[in-house]
N, C-alpha and C positions, 0 to 999 in steps of 0.2 A: 611216674609217668605224668605228662602234662597233656592236657586235652584242650583244644580250641575249637569251639563250635561256632559255625556261621551259616548264613543262607537263609536265615529268617526274613520275614517282611510283612507286608500288607498284600492280601489277594482276595479276590472275589470268590465266592462259594462256587464250586465246581473247577477252580483252578488248581494249578500245580505249584509245588516248590521242591527245591532238593536242599537238604541239609548236609552240610559236611561236619566232620570231626576229625581235625589233623592232630597226630599224636606225635610227641617228641620224648626223648628220654629211654624209649623202649620200643622195640617193634611190636606190632599188635596181632601178628598171625597165629601167635599161639594164645590169645587172650579171647574171652568171651566179651563181645561188645554189645552194649545196649543203648537204647534211647528211651528216656522217660520225658514226662511232661508234667507241669503243674499249672492248671488253670486257675484264675482269680477265685479266692475263697474255698478252693478245694485242695485235697492232699494230692501228693504226688502219684502219678500213675504210670505203670509199665506200658510202654508202646511196642517195642520190638527187641529182639536179641539175635545175635549170631554167634554160634560156636566158633571155635577156631577156624581159620580159613578153609573152605571147602565143606565145612560142617552144616548142620541143619540151622533153619531159622525159625523164630518163633515171633508171633504176633498177638496182641490183644484183640479180642473180637470186634472192638469198636473200630479197628483200623485194618482188619483182614481183608484183603482184595483190593485196598486202596494204597497201602503204603508197602514199600519194599526196602528192605535193608541190605546194603551190599558192601564190599571192601575193594580197595585198591592197594594191595601190598607194596607195591613199588612206590607209591605215594604215602604210605603208612596212614591211610585216611579211610575212614568209614562214612557211609552216606545213608540218608534216609530220603528216599523218593516219596514223595506225598502227592497222590492224585485224588480228584474228586473231593476236594476240601469242603469241610463243611464248618459252619460257625461254631460247632462245639469242639471243633480242633483247634480253637484258638487257646493257646498256653504259651510258657516258656518251655522250650524243648531243651534237656540236657542229655549229653552223651555220657556213656559209663563204660569203664574198662574193668572187667573182672569183678564187678559188683563192689568196687573198692575205690577207683578213682573217678572223678567227676570233672567235667569242663564247666564252664562259667555260665552256659544257658544262651539261648538265642531265641527271641521273641517271634512267634507266628500269630498274626491275626487275620481271621477269615472274616469278611464282611458278608451280610447277606443281601 
């Protein structure tokens, strides 16, 4: 499985971004899909995960109520909608498939 993350950028606090993770090599509908992030000088942190299509979603407490993970099976793509962004959300965001396959990361920078 190859994962290509995109959609990062620079946004002001309170703004929104939508990250995309497009997959090739395998359909994602049976995979657990997740997003992680790594801020400068910190360890990687779990952000959100979605069980196989139509299943439950899980979020880190720090993003609950602000971030939403979703899937588009027709496009074999997983999204992370991020609202009410805070400077502490600044990090490189990585998508993950089945706790095994990783995308290359996309930078999100939130200015205060």
